[in-house]
PDB file of N, CA, C, O and CB in Angstrom:
ATOM      1  N   MET A   1      25.103   7.539 -14.094  1.00  0.00           N
ATOM      2  CA  MET A   1      25.106   6.092 -14.090  1.00  0.00           C
ATOM      3  C   MET A   1      23.726   5.537 -14.460  1.00  0.00           C
ATOM      4  O   MET A   1      23.628   4.548 -15.186  1.00  0.00           O
ATOM      5  CB  MET A   1      25.540   5.573 -12.723  1.00  0.00           C
ATOM      6  N   THR A   2      22.676   6.164 -13.967  1.00  0.00           N
ATOM      7  CA  THR A   2      21.324   5.707 -14.263  1.00  0.00           C
ATOM      8  C   THR A   2      21.032   5.785 -15.756  1.00  0.00           C
ATOM      9  O   THR A   2      20.402   4.885 -16.311  1.00  0.00           O
ATOM     10  CB  THR A   2      20.302   6.531 -13.486  1.00  0.00           C
ATOM     11  N   ALA A   3      21.474   6.829 -16.395  1.00  0.00           N
ATOM     12  CA  ALA A   3      21.253   6.973 -17.836  1.00  0.00           C
ATOM     13  C   ALA A   3      21.914   5.829 -18.600  1.00  0.00           C
ATOM     14  O   ALA A   3      21.355   5.334 -19.579  1.00  0.00           O
ATOM     15  CB  ALA A   3      21.795   8.326 -18.333  1.00  0.00           C
ATOM     16  N   TYR A   4      23.086   5.411 -18.165  1.00  0.00           N
ATOM     17  CA  TYR A   4      23.784   4.305 -18.819  1.00  0.00           C
ATOM     18  C   TYR A   4      22.964   3.021 -18.731  1.00  0.00           C
ATOM     19  O   TYR A   4      22.803   2.315 -19.727  1.00  0.00           O
ATOM     20  CB  TYR A   4      25.171   4.095 -18.188  1.00  0.00           C
ATOM     21  N   PHE A   5      22.444   2.716 -17.535  1.00  0.00           N
ATOM     22  CA  PHE A   5      21.665   1.497 -17.383  1.00  0.00           C
ATOM     23  C   PHE A   5      20.351   1.564 -18.160  1.00  0.00           C
ATOM     24  O   PHE A   5      19.885   0.551 -18.684  1.00  0.00           O
ATOM     25  CB  PHE A   5      21.386   1.237 -15.912  1.00  0.00           C
ATOM     26  N   SER A   6      19.760   2.742 -18.235  1.00  0.00           N
ATOM     27  CA  SER A   6      18.547   2.911 -19.046  1.00  0.00           C
ATOM     28  C   SER A   6      18.858   2.657 -20.508  1.00  0.00           C
ATOM     29  O   SER A   6      18.097   1.981 -21.201  1.00  0.00           O
ATOM     30  CB  SER A   6      17.955   4.323 -18.864  1.00  0.00           C
ATOM     31  N   TRP A   7      19.980   3.199 -20.981  1.00  0.00           N
ATOM     32  CA  TRP A   7      20.389   2.982 -22.367  1.00  0.00           C
ATOM     33  C   TRP A   7      20.670   1.513 -22.624  1.00  0.00           C
ATOM     34  O   TRP A   7      20.274   0.965 -23.652  1.00  0.00           O
ATOM     35  CB  TRP A   7      21.624   3.819 -22.701  1.00  0.00           C
ATOM     36  N   LEU A   8      21.371   0.865 -21.662  1.00  0.00           N
ATOM     37  CA  LEU A   8      21.712  -0.547 -21.798  1.00  0.00           C
ATOM     38  C   LEU A   8      20.444  -1.399 -21.863  1.00  0.00           C
ATOM     39  O   LEU A   8      20.330  -2.285 -22.709  1.00  0.00           O
ATOM     40  CB  LEU A   8      22.604  -1.002 -20.627  1.00  0.00           C
ATOM     41  N   TYR A   9      19.498  -1.127 -20.972  1.00  0.00           N
ATOM     42  CA  TYR A   9      18.240  -1.862 -20.960  1.00  0.00           C
ATOM     43  C   TYR A   9      17.489  -1.682 -22.283  1.00  0.00           C
ATOM     44  O   TYR A   9      17.019  -2.654 -22.875  1.00  0.00           O
ATOM     45  CB  TYR A   9      17.366  -1.401 -19.784  1.00  0.00           C
ATOM     46  N   LEU A  10      17.382  -0.446 -22.733  1.00  0.00           N
ATOM     47  CA  LEU A  10      16.667  -0.179 -23.988  1.00  0.00           C
ATOM     48  C   LEU A  10      17.360  -0.829 -25.179  1.00  0.00           C
ATOM     49  O   LEU A  10      16.689  -1.359 -26.066  1.00  0.00           O
ATOM     50  CB  LEU A  10      16.548   1.327 -24.219  1.00  0.00           C
ATOM     51  N   SER A  11      18.674  -0.798 -25.215  1.00  0.00           N
ATOM     52  CA  SER A  11      19.381  -1.383 -26.355  1.00  0.00           C
ATOM     53  C   SER A  11      19.202  -2.898 -26.383  1.00  0.00           C
ATOM     54  O   SER A  11      19.063  -3.481 -27.458  1.00  0.00           O
ATOM     55  CB  SER A  11      20.875  -1.028 -26.302  1.00  0.00           C
ATOM     56  N   ILE A  12      19.203  -3.536 -25.228  1.00  0.00           N
ATOM     57  CA  ILE A  12      18.976  -4.984 -25.174  1.00  0.00           C
ATOM     58  C   ILE A  12      17.538  -5.298 -25.557  1.00  0.00           C
ATOM     59  O   ILE A  12      17.292  -6.207 -26.351  1.00  0.00           O
ATOM     60  CB  ILE A  12      19.291  -5.540 -23.765  1.00  0.00           C
ATOM     61  N   PHE A  13      16.576  -4.548 -24.995  1.00  0.00           N
ATOM     62  CA  PHE A  13      15.168  -4.768 -25.295  1.00  0.00           C
ATOM     63  C   PHE A  13      14.876  -4.571 -26.772  1.00  0.00           C
ATOM     64  O   PHE A  13      14.204  -5.400 -27.385  1.00  0.00           O
ATOM     65  CB  PHE A  13      14.302  -3.838 -24.467  1.00  0.00           C
ATOM     66  N   MET A  14      15.368  -3.492 -27.348  1.00  0.00           N
ATOM     67  CA  MET A  14      15.106  -3.190 -28.753  1.00  0.00           C
ATOM     68  C   MET A  14      15.759  -4.215 -29.665  1.00  0.00           C
ATOM     69  O   MET A  14      15.173  -4.589 -30.681  1.00  0.00           O
ATOM     70  CB  MET A  14      15.605  -1.790 -29.099  1.00  0.00           C
ATOM     71  N   THR A  15      16.958  -4.680 -29.328  1.00  0.00           N
ATOM     72  CA  THR A  15      17.632  -5.689 -30.139  1.00  0.00           C
ATOM     73  C   THR A  15      16.828  -6.970 -30.152  1.00  0.00           C
ATOM     74  O   THR A  15      16.617  -7.551 -31.217  1.00  0.00           O
ATOM     75  CB  THR A  15      19.047  -5.955 -29.617  1.00  0.00           C
ATOM     76  N   ASN A  16      16.374  -7.424 -29.001  1.00  0.00           N
ATOM     77  CA  ASN A  16      15.602  -8.658 -28.930  1.00  0.00           C
ATOM     78  C   ASN A  16      14.272  -8.520 -29.656  1.00  0.00           C
ATOM     79  O   ASN A  16      13.846  -9.453 -30.336  1.00  0.00           O
ATOM     80  CB  ASN A  16      15.365  -9.051 -27.478  1.00  0.00           C
ATOM     81  N   THR A  17      13.614  -7.386 -29.528  1.00  0.00           N
ATOM     82  CA  THR A  17      12.349  -7.161 -30.217  1.00  0.00           C
ATOM     83  C   THR A  17      12.565  -7.162 -31.723  1.00  0.00           C
ATOM     84  O   THR A  17      11.773  -7.754 -32.456  1.00  0.00           O
ATOM     85  CB  THR A  17      11.711  -5.837 -29.766  1.00  0.00           C
ATOM     86  N   THR A  18      13.604  -6.520 -32.190  1.00  0.00           N
ATOM     87  CA  THR A  18      13.897  -6.461 -33.619  1.00  0.00           C
ATOM     88  C   THR A  18      14.216  -7.844 -34.160  1.00  0.00           C
ATOM     89  O   THR A  18      13.766  -8.196 -35.251  1.00  0.00           O
ATOM     90  CB  THR A  18      15.063  -5.507 -33.891  1.00  0.00           C
ATOM     91  N   GLN A  19      14.980  -8.631 -33.423  1.00  0.00           N
ATOM     92  CA  GLN A  19      15.328  -9.968 -33.880  1.00  0.00           C
ATOM     93  C   GLN A  19      14.087 -10.834 -34.012  1.00  0.00           C
ATOM     94  O   GLN A  19      13.945 -11.564 -34.993  1.00  0.00           O
ATOM     95  CB  GLN A  19      16.323 -10.616 -32.925  1.00  0.00           C
ATOM     96  N   VAL A  20      13.188 -10.765 -33.042  1.00  0.00           N
ATOM     97  CA  VAL A  20      11.964 -11.558 -33.113  1.00  0.00           C
ATOM     98  C   VAL A  20      11.123 -11.100 -34.289  1.00  0.00           C
ATOM     99  O   VAL A  20      10.604 -11.929 -35.037  1.00  0.00           O
ATOM    100  CB  VAL A  20      11.161 -11.453 -31.802  1.00  0.00           C
ATOM    101  N   LYS A  21      10.977  -9.790 -34.467  1.00  0.00           N
ATOM    102  CA  LYS A  21      10.179  -9.263 -35.569  1.00  0.00           C
ATOM    103  C   LYS A  21      10.759  -9.692 -36.916  1.00  0.00           C
ATOM    104  O   LYS A  21      10.012 -10.062 -37.822  1.00  0.00           O
ATOM    105  CB  LYS A  21      10.101  -7.732 -35.488  1.00  0.00           C
ATOM    106  N   ASN A  22      12.074  -9.645 -37.053  1.00  0.00           N
ATOM    107  CA  ASN A  22      12.712 -10.027 -38.306  1.00  0.00           C
ATOM    108  C   ASN A  22      12.622 -11.525 -38.566  1.00  0.00           C
ATOM    109  O   ASN A  22      12.758 -11.959 -39.709  1.00  0.00           O
ATOM    110  CB  ASN A  22      14.159  -9.597 -38.299  1.00  0.00           C
ATOM    111  N   ASP A  23      12.397 -12.314 -37.535  1.00  0.00           N
ATOM    112  CA  ASP A  23      12.331 -13.756 -37.683  1.00  0.00           C
ATOM    113  C   ASP A  23      10.965 -14.220 -38.200  1.00  0.00           C
ATOM    114  O   ASP A  23      10.849 -15.339 -38.698  1.00  0.00           O
ATOM    115  CB  ASP A  23      12.638 -14.422 -36.359  1.00  0.00           C
ATOM    116  N   VAL A  24       9.946 -13.389 -38.091  1.00  0.00           N
ATOM    117  CA  VAL A  24       8.604 -13.772 -38.544  1.00  0.00           C
ATOM    118  C   VAL A  24       8.581 -13.789 -40.060  1.00  0.00           C
ATOM    119  O   VAL A  24       8.932 -12.807 -40.713  1.00  0.00           O
ATOM    120  CB  VAL A  24       7.520 -12.800 -37.991  1.00  0.00           C
ATOM    121  N   ILE A  25       8.163 -14.918 -40.611  1.00  0.00           N
ATOM    122  CA  ILE A  25       8.112 -15.079 -42.068  1.00  0.00           C
ATOM    123  C   ILE A  25       6.668 -15.004 -42.566  1.00  0.00           C
ATOM    124  O   ILE A  25       6.428 -14.688 -43.731  1.00  0.00           O
ATOM    125  CB  ILE A  25       8.753 -16.422 -42.488  1.00  0.00           C
ATOM    126  N   CYS A  26       5.713 -15.292 -41.689  1.00  0.00           N
ATOM    127  CA  CYS A  26       4.292 -15.240 -42.053  1.00  0.00           C
ATOM    128  C   CYS A  26       3.567 -14.358 -41.039  1.00  0.00           C
ATOM    129  O   CYS A  26       3.374 -14.746 -39.886  1.00  0.00           O
ATOM    130  CB  CYS A  26       3.658 -16.679 -42.100  1.00  0.00           C
ATOM    131  N   ASP A  27       3.170 -13.167 -41.485  1.00  0.00           N
ATOM    132  CA  ASP A  27       2.477 -12.251 -40.586  1.00  0.00           C
ATOM    133  C   ASP A  27       1.071 -12.735 -40.226  1.00  0.00           C
ATOM    134  O   ASP A  27       0.559 -12.386 -39.162  1.00  0.00           O
ATOM    135  CB  ASP A  27       2.397 -10.879 -41.216  1.00  0.00           C
ATOM    136  N   CYS A  28       0.453 -13.514 -41.073  1.00  0.00           N
ATOM    137  CA  CYS A  28      -0.909 -13.998 -40.800  1.00  0.00           C
ATOM    138  C   CYS A  28      -0.934 -14.959 -39.615  1.00  0.00           C
ATOM    139  O   CYS A  28      -1.856 -14.913 -38.800  1.00  0.00           O
ATOM    140  CB  CYS A  28      -1.487 -14.691 -42.040  1.00  0.00           C
ATOM    141  N   THR A  29       0.068 -15.824 -39.514  1.00  0.00           N
ATOM    142  CA  THR A  29       0.079 -16.843 -38.460  1.00  0.00           C
ATOM    143  C   THR A  29       1.179 -16.641 -37.429  1.00  0.00           C
ATOM    144  O   THR A  29       1.188 -17.301 -36.390  1.00  0.00           O
ATOM    145  CB  THR A  29       0.227 -18.200 -39.072  1.00  0.00           C
ATOM    146  N   GLY A  30       2.106 -15.731 -37.710  1.00  0.00           N
ATOM    147  CA  GLY A  30       3.228 -15.524 -36.801  1.00  0.00           C
ATOM    148  C   GLY A  30       4.311 -16.576 -36.928  1.00  0.00           C
ATOM    149  O   GLY A  30       5.189 -16.673 -36.071  1.00  0.00           O
ATOM    150  N   THR A  31       4.258 -17.358 -37.984  1.00  0.00           N
ATOM    151  CA  THR A  31       5.262 -18.399 -38.206  1.00  0.00           C
ATOM    152  C   THR A  31       6.625 -17.765 -38.432  1.00  0.00           C
ATOM    153  O   THR A  31       6.754 -16.782 -39.162  1.00  0.00           O
ATOM    154  CB  THR A  31       4.876 -19.289 -39.407  1.00  0.00           C
ATOM    155  N   THR A  32       7.634 -18.338 -37.799  1.00  0.00           N
ATOM    156  CA  THR A  32       8.982 -17.780 -37.886  1.00  0.00           C
ATOM    157  C   THR A  32       9.857 -18.566 -38.860  1.00  0.00           C
ATOM    158  O   THR A  32       9.590 -19.726 -39.175  1.00  0.00           O
ATOM    159  CB  THR A  32       9.632 -17.758 -36.507  1.00  0.00           C
ATOM    160  N   ARG A  33      10.903 -17.900 -39.321  1.00  0.00           N
ATOM    161  CA  ARG A  33      11.906 -18.569 -40.159  1.00  0.00           C
ATOM    162  C   ARG A  33      12.513 -19.747 -39.411  1.00  0.00           C
ATOM    163  O   ARG A  33      12.781 -20.799 -39.992  1.00  0.00           O
ATOM    164  CB  ARG A  33      13.015 -17.577 -40.588  1.00  0.00           C
ATOM    165  N   THR A  34      12.725 -19.557 -38.120  1.00  0.00           N
ATOM    166  CA  THR A  34      13.303 -20.615 -37.290  1.00  0.00           C
ATOM    167  C   THR A  34      12.417 -21.859 -37.315  1.00  0.00           C
ATOM    168  O   THR A  34      12.920 -22.972 -37.470  1.00  0.00           O
ATOM    169  CB  THR A  34      13.492 -20.123 -35.840  1.00  0.00           C
ATOM    170  N   LYS A  35      11.113 -21.682 -37.166  1.00  0.00           N
ATOM    171  CA  LYS A  35      10.174 -22.814 -37.185  1.00  0.00           C
ATOM    172  C   LYS A  35      10.170 -23.498 -38.538  1.00  0.00           C
ATOM    173  O   LYS A  35      10.190 -24.727 -38.616  1.00  0.00           O
ATOM    174  CB  LYS A  35       8.757 -22.346 -36.836  1.00  0.00           C
ATOM    175  N   VAL A  36      10.146 -22.711 -39.605  1.00  0.00           N
ATOM    176  CA  VAL A  36      10.146 -23.289 -40.949  1.00  0.00           C
ATOM    177  C   VAL A  36      11.440 -24.068 -41.174  1.00  0.00           C
ATOM    178  O   VAL A  36      11.413 -25.177 -41.708  1.00  0.00           O
ATOM    179  CB  VAL A  36       9.981 -22.181 -42.028  1.00  0.00           C
ATOM    180  N   GLN A  37      12.568 -23.494 -40.769  1.00  0.00           N
ATOM    181  CA  GLN A  37      13.843 -24.186 -40.946  1.00  0.00           C
ATOM    182  C   GLN A  37      13.892 -25.472 -40.128  1.00  0.00           C
ATOM    183  O   GLN A  37      14.454 -26.472 -40.573  1.00  0.00           O
ATOM    184  CB  GLN A  37      15.004 -23.271 -40.553  1.00  0.00           C
ATOM    185  N   GLN A  38      13.311 -25.447 -38.945  1.00  0.00           N
ATOM    186  CA  GLN A  38      13.255 -26.650 -38.112  1.00  0.00           C
ATOM    187  C   GLN A  38      12.450 -27.745 -38.804  1.00  0.00           C
ATOM    188  O   GLN A  38      12.842 -28.912 -38.794  1.00  0.00           O
ATOM    189  CB  GLN A  38      12.642 -26.327 -36.735  1.00  0.00           C
ATOM    190  N   LEU A  39      11.333 -27.369 -39.400  1.00  0.00           N
ATOM    191  CA  LEU A  39      10.514 -28.343 -40.129  1.00  0.00           C
ATOM    192  C   LEU A  39      11.271 -28.907 -41.334  1.00  0.00           C
ATOM    193  O   LEU A  39      11.211 -30.106 -41.607  1.00  0.00           O
ATOM    194  CB  LEU A  39       9.194 -27.694 -40.591  1.00  0.00           C
ATOM    195  N   ILE A  40      11.975 -28.045 -42.042  1.00  0.00           N
ATOM    196  CA  ILE A  40      12.771 -28.489 -43.191  1.00  0.00           C
ATOM    197  C   ILE A  40      13.864 -29.449 -42.720  1.00  0.00           C
ATOM    198  O   ILE A  40      14.083 -30.497 -43.327  1.00  0.00           O
ATOM    199  CB  ILE A  40      13.398 -27.273 -43.936  1.00  0.00           C
ATOM    200  N   ASP A  41      14.537 -29.089 -41.650  1.00  0.00           N
ATOM    201  CA  ASP A  41      15.587 -29.945 -41.096  1.00  0.00           C
ATOM    202  C   ASP A  41      15.037 -31.291 -40.647  1.00  0.00           C
ATOM    203  O   ASP A  41      15.739 -32.301 -40.684  1.00  0.00           O
ATOM    204  CB  ASP A  41      16.271 -29.251 -39.927  1.00  0.00           C
ATOM    205  N   ASP A  42      13.772 -31.298 -40.221  1.00  0.00           N
ATOM    206  CA  ASP A  42      13.127 -32.536 -39.769  1.00  0.00           C
ATOM    207  C   ASP A  42      12.489 -33.328 -40.896  1.00  0.00           C
ATOM    208  O   ASP A  42      11.857 -34.355 -40.650  1.00  0.00           O
ATOM    209  CB  ASP A  42      12.082 -32.218 -38.741  1.00  0.00           C
ATOM    210  N   GLY A  43      12.648 -32.858 -42.151  1.00  0.00           N
ATOM    211  CA  GLY A  43      12.189 -33.642 -43.287  1.00  0.00           C
ATOM    212  C   GLY A  43      11.069 -33.061 -44.122  1.00  0.00           C
ATOM    213  O   GLY A  43      10.719 -33.634 -45.153  1.00  0.00           O
ATOM    214  N   ALA A  44      10.493 -31.940 -43.710  1.00  0.00           N
ATOM    215  CA  ALA A  44       9.452 -31.315 -44.548  1.00  0.00           C
ATOM    216  C   ALA A  44      10.101 -30.866 -45.849  1.00  0.00           C
ATOM    217  O   ALA A  44      11.129 -30.190 -45.838  1.00  0.00           O
ATOM    218  CB  ALA A  44       8.764 -30.096 -43.812  1.00  0.00           C
ATOM    219  N   ASN A  45       9.491 -31.249 -46.975  1.00  0.00           N
ATOM    220  CA  ASN A  45      10.135 -30.941 -48.255  1.00  0.00           C
ATOM    221  C   ASN A  45       9.215 -30.296 -49.276  1.00  0.00           C
ATOM    222  O   ASN A  45       9.562 -30.206 -50.453  1.00  0.00           O
ATOM    223  CB  ASN A  45      10.699 -32.184 -48.837  1.00  0.00           C
ATOM    224  N   ASP A  46       8.034 -29.842 -48.836  1.00  0.00           N
ATOM    225  CA  ASP A  46       7.178 -29.088 -49.756  1.00  0.00           C
ATOM    226  C   ASP A  46       6.296 -28.111 -48.989  1.00  0.00           C
ATOM    227  O   ASP A  46       6.142 -28.197 -47.770  1.00  0.00           O
ATOM    228  CB  ASP A  46       6.308 -30.044 -50.594  1.00  0.00           C
ATOM    229  N   LEU A  47       5.737 -27.203 -49.727  1.00  0.00           N
ATOM    230  CA  LEU A  47       4.943 -26.116 -49.156  1.00  0.00           C
ATOM    231  C   LEU A  47       3.741 -26.633 -48.373  1.00  0.00           C
ATOM    232  O   LEU A  47       3.391 -26.067 -47.336  1.00  0.00           O
ATOM    233  CB  LEU A  47       4.473 -25.181 -50.256  1.00  0.00           C
ATOM    234  N   ASP A  48       3.109 -27.692 -48.850  1.00  0.00           N
ATOM    235  CA  ASP A  48       1.938 -28.239 -48.164  1.00  0.00           C
ATOM    236  C   ASP A  48       2.284 -28.752 -46.773  1.00  0.00           C
ATOM    237  O   ASP A  48       1.507 -28.571 -45.835  1.00  0.00           O
ATOM    238  CB  ASP A  48       1.324 -29.361 -48.986  1.00  0.00           C
ATOM    239  N   GLN A  49       3.433 -29.386 -46.632  1.00  0.00           N
ATOM    240  CA  GLN A  49       3.839 -29.888 -45.318  1.00  0.00           C
ATOM    241  C   GLN A  49       4.090 -28.740 -44.344  1.00  0.00           C
ATOM    242  O   GLN A  49       3.721 -28.819 -43.172  1.00  0.00           O
ATOM    243  CB  GLN A  49       5.098 -30.755 -45.443  1.00  0.00           C
ATOM    244  N   ILE A  50       4.715 -27.680 -44.833  1.00  0.00           N
ATOM    245  CA  ILE A  50       4.958 -26.508 -43.995  1.00  0.00           C
ATOM    246  C   ILE A  50       3.622 -25.863 -43.615  1.00  0.00           C
ATOM    247  O   ILE A  50       3.411 -25.497 -42.459  1.00  0.00           O
ATOM    248  CB  ILE A  50       5.873 -25.485 -44.727  1.00  0.00           C
ATOM    249  N   ALA A  51       2.731 -25.727 -44.589  1.00  0.00           N
ATOM    250  CA  ALA A  51       1.414 -25.123 -44.343  1.00  0.00           C
ATOM    251  C   ALA A  51       0.606 -25.945 -43.349  1.00  0.00           C
ATOM    252  O   ALA A  51      -0.036 -25.381 -42.463  1.00  0.00           O
ATOM    253  CB  ALA A  51       0.634 -24.985 -45.657  1.00  0.00           C
ATOM    254  N   ASP A  52       0.628 -27.256 -43.478  1.00  0.00           N
ATOM    255  CA  ASP A  52      -0.110 -28.122 -42.559  1.00  0.00           C
ATOM    256  C   ASP A  52       0.413 -28.000 -41.127  1.00  0.00           C
ATOM    257  O   ASP A  52      -0.364 -28.042 -40.173  1.00  0.00           O
ATOM    258  CB  ASP A  52      -0.025 -29.576 -43.022  1.00  0.00           C
ATOM    259  N   ALA A  53       1.706 -27.852 -40.985  1.00  0.00           N
ATOM    260  CA  ALA A  53       2.323 -27.795 -39.655  1.00  0.00           C
ATOM    261  C   ALA A  53       2.208 -26.431 -38.992  1.00  0.00           C
ATOM    262  O   ALA A  53       2.188 -26.340 -37.764  1.00  0.00           O
ATOM    263  CB  ALA A  53       3.772 -28.173 -39.754  1.00  0.00           C
ATOM    264  N   THR A  54       2.133 -25.367 -39.790  1.00  0.00           N
ATOM    265  CA  THR A  54       2.204 -24.016 -39.219  1.00  0.00           C
ATOM    266  C   THR A  54       1.012 -23.124 -39.542  1.00  0.00           C
ATOM    267  O   THR A  54       0.746 -22.167 -38.815  1.00  0.00           O
ATOM    268  CB  THR A  54       3.439 -23.348 -39.695  1.00  0.00           C
ATOM    269  N   GLY A  55       0.303 -23.415 -40.601  1.00  0.00           N
ATOM    270  CA  GLY A  55      -0.760 -22.521 -41.064  1.00  0.00           C
ATOM    271  C   GLY A  55      -0.242 -21.473 -42.027  1.00  0.00           C
ATOM    272  O   GLY A  55      -1.029 -20.764 -42.654  1.00  0.00           O
ATOM    273  N   ALA A  56       1.082 -21.365 -42.152  1.00  0.00           N
ATOM    274  CA  ALA A  56       1.662 -20.419 -43.110  1.00  0.00           C
ATOM    275  C   ALA A  56       1.194 -20.789 -44.509  1.00  0.00           C
ATOM    276  O   ALA A  56       0.916 -21.957 -44.784  1.00  0.00           O
ATOM    277  CB  ALA A  56       3.223 -20.416 -43.031  1.00  0.00           C
ATOM    278  N   CYS A  57       1.107 -19.826 -45.372  1.00  0.00           N
ATOM    279  CA  CYS A  57       0.681 -20.016 -46.779  1.00  0.00           C
ATOM    280  C   CYS A  57      -0.810 -20.277 -46.911  1.00  0.00           C
ATOM    281  O   CYS A  57      -1.278 -20.618 -47.997  1.00  0.00           O
ATOM    282  CB  CYS A  57       1.445 -21.172 -47.407  1.00  0.00           C
ATOM    283  N   THR A  58      -1.561 -20.128 -45.840  1.00  0.00           N
ATOM    284  CA  THR A  58      -3.000 -20.375 -45.906  1.00  0.00           C
ATOM    285  C   THR A  58      -3.812 -19.092 -45.784  1.00  0.00           C
ATOM    286  O   THR A  58      -5.041 -19.117 -45.851  1.00  0.00           O
ATOM    287  CB  THR A  58      -3.411 -21.342 -44.815  1.00  0.00           C
ATOM    288  N   GLY A  59      -3.109 -17.958 -45.603  1.00  0.00           N
ATOM    289  CA  GLY A  59      -3.791 -16.667 -45.478  1.00  0.00           C
ATOM    290  C   GLY A  59      -3.638 -15.875 -46.749  1.00  0.00           C
ATOM    291  O   GLY A  59      -4.219 -16.217 -47.778  1.00  0.00           O
ATOM    292  N   CYS A  60      -2.863 -14.826 -46.682  1.00  0.00           N
ATOM    293  CA  CYS A  60      -2.724 -13.906 -47.822  1.00  0.00           C
ATOM    294  C   CYS A  60      -1.787 -14.437 -48.911  1.00  0.00           C
ATOM    295  O   CYS A  60      -1.870 -14.008 -50.063  1.00  0.00           O
ATOM    296  CB  CYS A  60      -2.215 -12.563 -47.336  1.00  0.00           C
ATOM    297  N   GLY A  61      -0.899 -15.367 -48.551  1.00  0.00           N
ATOM    298  CA  GLY A  61      -0.011 -15.970 -49.553  1.00  0.00           C
ATOM    299  C   GLY A  61       1.301 -15.244 -49.774  1.00  0.00           C
ATOM    300  O   GLY A  61       2.106 -15.667 -50.604  1.00  0.00           O
ATOM    301  N   SER A  62       1.534 -14.161 -49.048  1.00  0.00           N
ATOM    302  CA  SER A  62       2.772 -13.416 -49.297  1.00  0.00           C
ATOM    303  C   SER A  62       4.017 -14.150 -48.811  1.00  0.00           C
ATOM    304  O   SER A  62       5.124 -13.816 -49.235  1.00  0.00           O
ATOM    305  CB  SER A  62       2.696 -12.064 -48.631  1.00  0.00           C
ATOM    306  N   CYS A  63       3.872 -15.123 -47.949  1.00  0.00           N
ATOM    307  CA  CYS A  63       5.035 -15.860 -47.456  1.00  0.00           C
ATOM    308  C   CYS A  63       5.400 -17.052 -48.336  1.00  0.00           C
ATOM    309  O   CYS A  63       6.456 -17.655 -48.149  1.00  0.00           O
ATOM    310  CB  CYS A  63       4.778 -16.336 -46.049  1.00  0.00           C
ATOM    311  N   ASP A  64       4.544 -17.396 -49.286  1.00  0.00           N
ATOM    312  CA  ASP A  64       4.792 -18.573 -50.136  1.00  0.00           C
ATOM    313  C   ASP A  64       6.177 -18.556 -50.766  1.00  0.00           C
ATOM    314  O   ASP A  64       6.911 -19.539 -50.669  1.00  0.00           O
ATOM    315  CB  ASP A  64       3.744 -18.655 -51.231  1.00  0.00           C
ATOM    316  N   ILE A  65       6.538 -17.474 -51.397  1.00  0.00           N
ATOM    317  CA  ILE A  65       7.809 -17.403 -52.112  1.00  0.00           C
ATOM    318  C   ILE A  65       8.986 -17.491 -51.145  1.00  0.00           C
ATOM    319  O   ILE A  65      10.008 -18.097 -51.467  1.00  0.00           O
ATOM    320  CB  ILE A  65       7.892 -16.109 -52.928  1.00  0.00           C
ATOM    321  N   LEU A  66       8.851 -16.895 -49.973  1.00  0.00           N
ATOM    322  CA  LEU A  66       9.922 -16.947 -48.975  1.00  0.00           C
ATOM    323  C   LEU A  66      10.157 -18.375 -48.497  1.00  0.00           C
ATOM    324  O   LEU A  66      11.298 -18.810 -48.341  1.00  0.00           O
ATOM    325  CB  LEU A  66       9.586 -16.042 -47.783  1.00  0.00           C
ATOM    326  N   ILE A  67       9.070 -19.091 -48.267  1.00  0.00           N
ATOM    327  CA  ILE A  67       9.188 -20.479 -47.815  1.00  0.00           C
ATOM    328  C   ILE A  67       9.700 -21.360 -48.941  1.00  0.00           C
ATOM    329  O   ILE A  67      10.512 -22.253 -48.701  1.00  0.00           O
ATOM    330  CB  ILE A  67       7.837 -21.003 -47.303  1.00  0.00           C
ATOM    331  N   LEU A  68       9.247 -21.130 -50.148  1.00  0.00           N
ATOM    332  CA  LEU A  68       9.760 -21.886 -51.296  1.00  0.00           C
ATOM    333  C   LEU A  68      11.260 -21.681 -51.460  1.00  0.00           C
ATOM    334  O   LEU A  68      11.992 -22.623 -51.765  1.00  0.00           O
ATOM    335  CB  LEU A  68       9.029 -21.472 -52.583  1.00  0.00           C
ATOM    336  N   GLU A  69      11.713 -20.455 -51.259  1.00  0.00           N
ATOM    337  CA  GLU A  69      13.164 -20.185 -51.331  1.00  0.00           C
ATOM    338  C   GLU A  69      13.915 -20.944 -50.249  1.00  0.00           C
ATOM    339  O   GLU A  69      15.008 -21.454 -50.495  1.00  0.00           O
ATOM    340  CB  GLU A  69      13.443 -18.674 -51.196  1.00  0.00           C
ATOM    341  N   MET A  70      13.346 -21.023 -49.066  1.00  0.00           N
ATOM    342  CA  MET A  70      13.987 -21.786 -47.989  1.00  0.00           C
ATOM    343  C   MET A  70      14.038 -23.268 -48.327  1.00  0.00           C
ATOM    344  O   MET A  70      15.021 -23.944 -48.022  1.00  0.00           O
ATOM    345  CB  MET A  70      13.243 -21.576 -46.664  1.00  0.00           C
ATOM    346  N   LEU A  71      12.992 -23.771 -48.951  1.00  0.00           N
ATOM    347  CA  LEU A  71      12.975 -25.178 -49.338  1.00  0.00           C
ATOM    348  C   LEU A  71      14.012 -25.485 -50.408  1.00  0.00           C
ATOM    349  O   LEU A  71      14.556 -26.588 -50.443  1.00  0.00           O
ATOM    350  CB  LEU A  71      11.597 -25.567 -49.833  1.00  0.00           C
ATOM    351  N   GLU A  72      14.292 -24.523 -51.278  1.00  0.00           N
ATOM    352  CA  GLU A  72      15.282 -24.721 -52.345  1.00  0.00           C
ATOM    353  C   GLU A  72      16.700 -24.747 -51.813  1.00  0.00           C
ATOM    354  O   GLU A  72      17.568 -25.414 -52.377  1.00  0.00           O
ATOM    355  CB  GLU A  72      15.155 -23.631 -53.388  1.00  0.00           C
ATOM    356  N   ASP A  73      16.941 -24.014 -50.715  1.00  0.00           N
ATOM    357  CA  ASP A  73      18.315 -23.932 -50.176  1.00  0.00           C
ATOM    358  C   ASP A  73      18.742 -25.164 -49.471  1.00  0.00           C
ATOM    359  O   ASP A  73      19.866 -25.232 -48.972  1.00  0.00           O
ATOM    360  CB  ASP A  73      18.445 -22.788 -49.244  1.00  0.00           C
TER     361      ASP A  73
END
């Protein structure tokens, strides 16, 4: 029985950790897809507005294309 609960705990923990990790769109600032989508839903309509609100796109630039794709959708 103990092994089952250990497995259950680990599977829940690992799932939540993976979901959070997959949600990060900007590794430099830790900005998440959820945050970017919230800003878009609230009226942000260009990369500068997203960058000003989150700091994303101000570091290495690898998230620029991902955020631009979100803005297009």
